[in-house]
Backbone bond lengths (Angstrom), bond angles and torsions (degrees), N, CA, C in turn:
res aa  C-N    CA-C-N  psi(-1)  N-CA   C-N-CA  omega(-1)  CA-C   N-CA-C  phi
1 M - - - 1.454 - - 1.527 108.67 -
2 R 1.306 116.57 132.00 1.464 121.65 178.52 1.521 110.13 -72.67
3 G 1.341 114.99 156.99 1.458 120.69 -179.97 1.516 112.97 -57.13
4 S 1.342 116.92 -42.47 1.464 119.10 -178.56 1.526 111.13 -66.43
5 D 1.353 117.27 -32.31 1.456 120.60 176.76 1.525 110.08 -65.93
6 R 1.341 117.09 -40.78 1.456 120.80 177.93 1.521 110.57 -63.27
7 M 1.328 116.55 -39.56 1.460 120.30 179.45 1.527 109.72 -62.07
8 Q 1.337 116.44 -47.41 1.450 119.98 -177.10 1.523 110.60 -67.85
9 E 1.332 116.88 -36.20 1.447 120.82 178.86 1.527 111.16 -61.60
10 R 1.316 116.61 -34.69 1.458 121.37 179.30 1.523 112.02 -86.99
11 G 1.315 117.89 0.59 1.460 120.74 176.17 1.516 113.85 90.74
12 G 1.326 118.87 9.25 1.461 121.19 179.68 1.510 111.44 -96.04
13 Q 1.316 115.59 171.62 1.449 120.65 175.32 1.517 107.22 -81.06
14 A 1.319 117.00 146.39 1.456 120.76 179.01 1.515 109.57 -55.63
15 G 1.306 116.23 128.90 1.456 120.84 178.57 1.514 114.36 88.45
16 V 1.330 118.78 -5.60 1.459 121.80 179.97 1.519 108.16 -126.04
17 P 1.327 118.19 103.34 1.458 120.34 -177.76 1.524 112.05 -58.67
18 T 1.318 116.05 132.41 1.455 121.74 179.72 1.522 111.32 -59.46
19 S 1.324 117.30 -37.81 1.455 121.02 -175.97 1.524 112.68 -62.59
20 R 1.287 118.72 -19.23 1.452 121.48 -179.87 1.519 112.32 -96.73
21 H 1.319 117.41 0.01 1.462 120.33 179.40 1.511 109.41 -75.50
22 G 1.281 114.75 140.86 1.456 120.42 177.49 1.505 109.06 -116.83
23 E 1.288 114.53 -150.07 1.453 122.44 179.92 1.520 110.32 -58.07
24 G 1.306 116.63 135.60 1.459 121.38 177.71 1.515 113.62 78.61
25 G 1.335 118.69 6.07 1.454 121.78 178.81 1.511 114.76 78.39
26 R 1.305 118.26 2.14 1.462 121.14 179.65 1.518 109.88 -93.85
27 P 1.331 117.26 143.40 1.463 119.41 176.05 1.530 110.22 -59.12
28 A 1.315 116.05 144.35 1.468 120.89 -177.86 1.522 111.80 -57.79
29 W 1.332 117.67 -40.94 1.471 119.60 -178.81 1.523 110.84 -65.96
30 F 1.335 116.84 -31.91 1.459 119.72 179.68 1.518 110.32 -72.36
31 R 1.324 116.62 -41.36 1.460 119.84 178.57 1.524 110.78 -59.84
32 A 1.330 117.07 -32.86 1.461 120.71 178.63 1.525 111.06 -65.17
33 L 1.318 116.76 -29.61 1.469 121.01 179.96 1.529 112.77 -88.83
34 E 1.308 116.05 -12.49 1.461 120.06 -173.02 1.527 113.77 -55.84
35 D 1.302 117.69 -40.29 1.458 120.43 -177.75 1.521 113.52 -96.29
36 A 1.326 117.29 6.94 1.462 120.17 177.31 1.530 108.14 -64.40
37 E 1.307 116.12 121.43 1.461 119.39 -174.59 1.517 114.57 -85.93
38 L 1.324 117.28 -7.11 1.461 120.05 -178.61 1.519 113.25 -111.16
39 L 1.335 117.39 1.62 1.460 120.81 -176.46 1.512 111.88 -121.64
40 F 1.314 115.78 134.85 1.453 121.16 169.06 1.521 104.88 -98.41
41 V 1.328 116.91 114.69 1.450 121.29 -175.59 1.516 109.77 -123.60
42 G 1.323 115.25 133.30 1.448 120.64 175.99 1.510 110.01 -136.50
43 L 1.314 115.87 158.52 1.455 122.69 179.11 1.521 107.45 -127.56
44 C 1.332 115.46 123.04 1.465 120.86 -179.21 1.516 110.34 -114.23
45 G 1.323 115.60 149.92 1.458 121.66 172.91 1.515 109.51 -77.50
46 T 1.313 116.51 173.91 1.462 121.04 -178.49 1.524 112.86 -64.87
47 D 1.331 117.19 -19.41 1.465 120.54 178.26 1.529 112.72 -92.52
48 G 1.340 117.05 2.72 1.454 121.21 178.55 1.520 114.72 92.41
49 T 1.329 117.35 2.54 1.460 121.10 179.10 1.525 110.02 -74.22
50 L 1.317 116.73 131.88 1.458 121.07 177.32 1.517 108.73 -73.15
51 L 1.335 116.03 114.65 1.461 122.31 -177.87 1.516 112.07 -89.92
52 D 1.333 116.14 -32.56 1.457 120.14 -178.34 1.523 108.28 -164.70
53 A 1.298 116.16 159.61 1.463 122.58 176.04 1.513 107.85 -153.81
54 N 1.318 116.20 148.90 1.470 117.38 -178.76 1.530 110.42 -75.20
55 R 1.312 114.34 164.01 1.467 122.33 -175.00 1.522 112.01 -56.35
56 V 1.324 116.96 -43.72 1.468 120.55 -177.38 1.525 110.72 -62.28
57 A 1.316 116.82 -41.77 1.466 120.08 -179.64 1.522 111.76 -64.14
58 V 1.315 116.67 -37.66 1.467 120.11 -177.37 1.528 111.36 -84.89
59 E 1.312 116.05 -64.31 1.470 120.05 -174.77 1.525 112.50 -70.84
60 G 1.324 116.55 -32.81 1.466 120.46 179.63 1.516 113.05 -63.81
61 C 1.330 115.46 -22.45 1.469 120.28 178.41 1.527 111.99 -102.11
62 G 1.333 116.09 6.25 1.457 120.17 176.33 1.519 114.95 82.54
63 F 1.330 117.98 18.81 1.456 121.31 -179.47 1.526 110.47 -100.84
64 S 1.315 115.49 165.54 1.465 120.40 170.92 1.524 107.37 -105.23
65 R 1.329 116.11 148.78 1.463 120.70 178.41 1.527 110.69 -57.82
66 A 1.316 116.23 -44.83 1.467 121.12 -176.41 1.528 111.88 -59.90
67 A 1.314 117.56 -31.75 1.465 121.21 -177.97 1.528 112.76 -81.90
68 Q 1.328 118.91 -14.28 1.458 121.34 -175.71 1.528 113.97 -111.93
69 I 1.325 117.44 -45.17 1.459 121.54 -176.51 1.528 110.17 -66.32
70 G 1.320 115.61 133.83 1.462 121.09 179.57 1.518 114.02 95.46
71 R 1.315 117.07 -6.93 1.470 121.29 178.60 1.521 109.98 -94.87
72 P 1.331 117.93 156.56 1.460 118.90 171.86 1.537 108.39 -58.76
73 F 1.325 117.45 138.25 1.458 121.23 -175.26 1.520 112.22 -55.15
74 W 1.323 117.03 -40.20 1.465 120.16 -178.43 1.527 112.24 -70.20
75 A 1.324 117.77 -14.17 1.466 121.53 -179.76 1.525 112.33 -99.99
76 T 1.343 117.28 3.91 1.461 120.22 179.61 1.524 110.23 -77.72
77 G 1.292 116.08 168.27 1.459 122.35 -175.93 1.517 115.22 -61.55
78 W 1.331 118.13 -25.51 1.464 120.12 -178.01 1.524 111.61 -61.61
79 W 1.319 117.29 -26.36 1.460 120.49 -174.35 1.519 113.02 -112.91
80 S 1.311 117.95 8.16 1.470 120.94 -175.14 1.518 113.64 -62.66
81 G 1.314 118.01 -21.65 1.459 120.79 -179.11 1.509 114.85 -89.33
82 S 1.344 117.57 0.85 1.462 119.52 -176.04 1.529 111.52 -141.41
83 T 1.315 115.58 100.88 1.461 120.86 176.66 1.518 110.43 -61.99
84 A 1.315 117.23 -35.59 1.474 121.50 179.83 1.540 110.51 -63.76
85 A 1.322 116.77 -43.14 1.475 120.37 178.79 1.526 110.09 -65.76
86 Q 1.332 117.09 -40.57 1.463 120.37 179.10 1.529 110.68 -61.42
87 E 1.313 116.85 -45.24 1.468 120.72 179.96 1.529 111.67 -65.73
88 Q 1.318 116.12 -39.09 1.463 119.42 179.57 1.528 110.64 -63.40
89 M 1.315 118.50 -43.47 1.466 121.51 179.45 1.513 112.19 -69.39
90 R 1.299 115.42 -35.75 1.467 119.66 -178.11 1.523 112.20 -67.96
91 S 1.313 117.02 -29.91 1.473 119.76 -177.04 1.483 114.71 -91.17
């Protein structure tokens, strides 16, 4: 069984062990970074889907969580101004 299959079998997101999830379904280490005001932090799945991002990365750039989370990382608002950057991340 592949690691991602084990994660899904236990009810977690692929690449994020369920046992490390804390309050709100976010990994404890990620929640610690959530209020960091100098870091843009995001968590992507193995397929490149943005699973989560800290408040500063989303709201600090004028985005809404609903418009960014769940999209391929290269298709999020951070890269909308650069087709070259989108292609580089996608490949």
